[in-house]
C-alpha positions in Angstrom: -9.7 4.4 -3.5 -7.7 2.6 -0.8 -10.2 -0.4 -1.0 -9.8 -0.2 -5.2 -6.3 -0.2 -4.9 -6.3 -3.3 -2.3 -8.7 -5.2 -5.0 -6.3 -4.6 -7.9 -3.3 -6.3 -5.7 -5.7 -9.0 -4.5 -6.9 -9.7 -8.2 -3.7 -11.8 -9.1 -4.1 -13.8 -5.7 -7.9 -14.4 -6.4 -6.9 -15.5 -10.2 -4.2 -18.1 -8.8 -6.9 -19.4 -6.5 -9.6 -19.7 -8.6 -7.0 -21.1 -11.7 -5.8 -23.7 -8.8 -9.3 -25.0 -8.5 -10.1 -25.9 -12.2 -9.9 -28.8 -14.6 -7.1 -28.7 -17.0 -9.2 -27.9 -19.7 -10.7 -25.2 -17.6 -7.6 -23.5 -17.1 -7.3 -22.4 -20.6 -10.3 -21.4 -21.2 -11.9 -18.1 -20.9 -13.8 -19.0 -18.0 -13.0 -17.4 -14.7 -15.3 -19.7 -12.1 -14.3 -23.1 -12.0 -17.1 -26.0 -12.5 -16.6 -28.1 -10.5 -14.3 -27.2 -7.7 -11.4 -29.7 -8.1 -9.6 -29.6 -4.6 -7.8 -32.6 -5.5 -5.1 -30.6 -7.5 -3.7 -29.8 -4.1 -3.4 -33.7 -3.3 -2.0 -34.2 -6.6 1.0 -31.8 -6.2 1.8 -33.0 -2.6 1.8 -36.6 -4.8 3.9 -35.1 -7.7 6.7 -33.3 -5.5 8.5 -34.3 -2.2 6.7 -31.2 -0.8 8.2 -32.0 3.0 11.9 -32.1 2.0 12.0 -29.3 -0.2 10.1 -27.2 2.5 12.6 -28.3 5.1 15.6 -26.9 3.1 13.8 -23.6 2.7 13.2 -23.3 5.7 16.8 -24.2 6.9 18.0 -22.1 4.3 15.8 -19.1 5.3 16.1 -19.6 8.9 19.6 -19.6 9.3 20.6 -16.8 6.9 18.1 -14.8 8.9 19.8 -15.6 12.4 23.4 -15.0 10.6 22.4 -11.8 9.1 21.1 -10.5 12.7 23.9 -12.2 14.2 26.5 -10.4 12.1 25.0 -7.0 11.3 23.6 -5.9 14.8 27.6 -5.2 16.4 28.7 -3.7 12.5 25.6 -1.2 12.7 26.6 -0.4 16.5 30.0 0.2 15.4 28.9 2.5 12.5 26.4 4.6 14.7 27.7 4.6 18.3 31.4 4.5 18.1 33.9 6.8 17.1 36.8 5.7 15.4 38.8 6.7 12.0 37.9 6.1 8.8 34.1 5.3 10.0 32.8 7.2 7.1 34.6 6.1 4.3 34.1 2.2 5.8 30.2 3.0 5.8 30.4 4.5 1.9 32.4 1.3 0.9 29.8 -1.1 2.6 26.9 0.9 1.0 28.7 1.0 -2.3 28.3 -3.2 -2.4 24.4 -2.5 -2.8 25.4 -1.2 -6.2 27.3 -4.5 -7.5 25.1 -7.1 -9.0 25.5 -10.4 -7.4 25.6 -12.0 -11.0 28.9 -10.1 -11.4 30.5 -11.9 -8.3 28.7 -15.5 -8.8 31.8 -16.7 -11.0 34.6 -16.1 -8.8 32.7 -16.9 -5.7 31.7 -20.4 -7.7 35.2 -21.0 -7.9 36.2 -20.6 -4.3 33.6 -22.5 -3.2 34.0 -25.1 -5.7 37.8 -25.4 -5.8 39.9 -23.7 -3.3 37.9 -24.1 0.0 37.3 -27.7 -0.5 41.2 -28.4 -1.3 41.7 -26.4 2.1 39.1 -28.1 4.2 38.4 -31.3 2.6 34.8 -30.6 2.6 32.4 -30.4 -0.4 30.3 -27.5 -0.9 28.3 -27.5 -4.2 25.6 -29.4 -3.5 24.7 -28.3 -0.2 23.6 -25.2 1.5 26.5 -24.2 3.2 27.6 -21.3 0.1 24.1 -19.9 0.8 24.1 -19.9 4.7 27.7 -19.1 5.3 27.9 -15.7 3.6 25.1 -14.4 5.8 27.2 -14.6 9.0 29.5 -12.0 7.5 27.0 -9.1 7.1 24.4 -7.5 4.6 24.7 -3.9 3.3 21.4 -3.2 3.5 20.5 -4.7 6.9 23.8 -2.7 8.5 22.0 0.5 6.8 18.6 0.3 8.4 19.8 -1.2 11.6 22.4 1.8 11.3 19.5 4.6 11.1 17.8 3.0 14.0 20.8 2.8 16.6 21.5 6.6 16.0 17.9 7.6 17.1 18.6 6.3 20.4 19.7 9.1 23.1 23.2 9.6 23.8 22.3 9.9 27.5 21.2 6.2 27.8 24.5 4.7 26.5 26.4 7.6 28.9 24.4 6.4 31.8 25.8 2.6 31.2 29.3 4.2 30.8 28.9 5.9 33.9 28.1 3.0 35.7 31.6 1.4 34.5 29.9 -0.5 31.2 31.5 -0.6 27.7 30.5 -0.9 24.5 29.2 -4.7 24.7 27.4 -3.5 27.6 25.9 -0.6 26.0 24.7 -3.1 23.2 23.4 -5.9 25.1 21.6 -3.9 28.0 20.5 -0.6 25.9 20.8 -0.7 22.2 19.6 -4.5 21.4 16.4 -3.9 23.8 15.4 -0.6 22.3 15.7 -2.0 18.7 13.5 -5.0 18.7 11.1 -3.4 15.8 14.1 -2.6 13.5 15.9 -6.1 14.3 12.5 -7.7 13.7 12.2 -5.7 10.6 15.5 -6.8 9.2 14.8 -10.6 9.9 11.7 -10.5 8.5 13.3 -8.8 5.1 15.7 -11.6 5.3 13.6 -14.5 5.8 11.3 -13.8 2.9 14.2 -12.7 0.7 15.8 -16.1 1.3 12.3 -18.2 1.0 11.9 -16.5 -2.5 15.7 -16.8 -3.5 16.0 -18.7 -7.0 19.1 -17.5 -8.5 21.4 -18.4 -5.7 19.7 -22.3 -5.1 20.0 -22.8 -9.3 23.3 -21.8 -8.8 24.9 -24.2 -5.9 22.3 -26.8 -5.7 21.4 -27.5 -9.2 23.1 -30.5 -9.3 21.6 -32.1 -6.2 18.1 -32.5 -6.2 17.6 -33.6 -2.9 18.9 -30.2 -1.3 17.2 -27.9 -3.6 14.5 -25.4 -2.3 10.7 -24.7 -3.0 11.6 -22.0 -5.2 13.5 -24.5 -7.9 11.2 -27.4 -6.9 8.2 -25.1 -8.1 10.3 -24.3 -11.3 10.9 -27.6 -11.9 7.3 -28.8 -11.2 6.2 -25.8 -13.9 8.9 -27.8 -16.3 7.0 -31.1 -15.7 3.4 -29.9 -16.2 4.0 -26.4 -18.5 0.6 -27.2 -19.9 -1.1 -28.0 -16.6 -1.9 -24.6 -15.5 -4.1 -25.5 -12.6 -1.4 -27.8 -10.7 1.2 -25.0 -11.6 -1.1 -22.3 -9.7 -1.9 -24.9 -7.0 2.0 -25.3 -6.1 2.1 -21.8 -6.3 -0.3 -20.9 -3.5 1.2 -23.6 -1.8 4.6 -22.0 -2.0 3.2 -18.5 -0.7 1.3 -19.6 2.3 4.2 -20.1 5.0 5.3 -16.4 3.7 1.7 -14.9 4.1 1.2 -16.5 7.6 4.3 -15.2 8.7 4.2 -11.4 7.1 0.7 -11.1 9.1 1.8 -12.8 12.2 4.8 -10.0 12.2 2.9 -7.3 10.6 2.9 -5.1 13.7 6.8 -5.1 14.4 7.4 -5.1 10.5 5.9 -2.1 9.9 6.8 -0.2 13.0 10.5 -1.1 12.6 10.5 -0.2 8.8 8.7 3.3 10.0 11.4 4.2 12.9 14.5 3.2 10.6 13.6 6.3 8.8 13.2 8.5 11.1 16.8 10.1 11.5 19.0 9.9 8.2 
């Protein structure tokens, strides 16, 4: 049964690979096996698109947002899980309630802020750059805060109390106890954020649509499909190139990712 389910998930990938190796005429035909194998489709994609620039933009976007989410969410999750303060439960509910707010609802007011008010105050142009996509990640993410909080609550109180006995405060507890024991959970949210940013299409479309040199791979893939809307073999080849980095990163971090996702749900 597991093999059958695995094959069901693998069929679309296999179909993409076979289509990417077909000629333009074969791609829309009932034939499933390419004859001959056209490996030059991948070379055509590299020649048609500035793949190096778009890949660098995507890595920059995904990498910096991942750093921002980890740096901002770890202290917040610690405050929600290990510190006692008035109104903690209410504030945590408010943070979780933001998960129910679709991103499209806040797009217009945020765009006005990035396009009109912040440039007027700072003299810096934000629209057409990666700044509106990267800067908000340094102010926390509700989903990542929730996962980290669940994991932090599983750490025994005795370990934190031992640091307090030695005269350490909350920052010492966070750096010396909580973070070293939470590497699987931190790796899990980092991988979640990286994959989400890598696949993000809506954000780059809103803020980067007018600047082709700053666009990411998701926008480049959509534009490439627009240029070659009939040539599905080239579209599938471009899609495979777009997927390769994420697949490689997932397999390299698979063990830590699964461990982190499993442990974050131990204690609610």
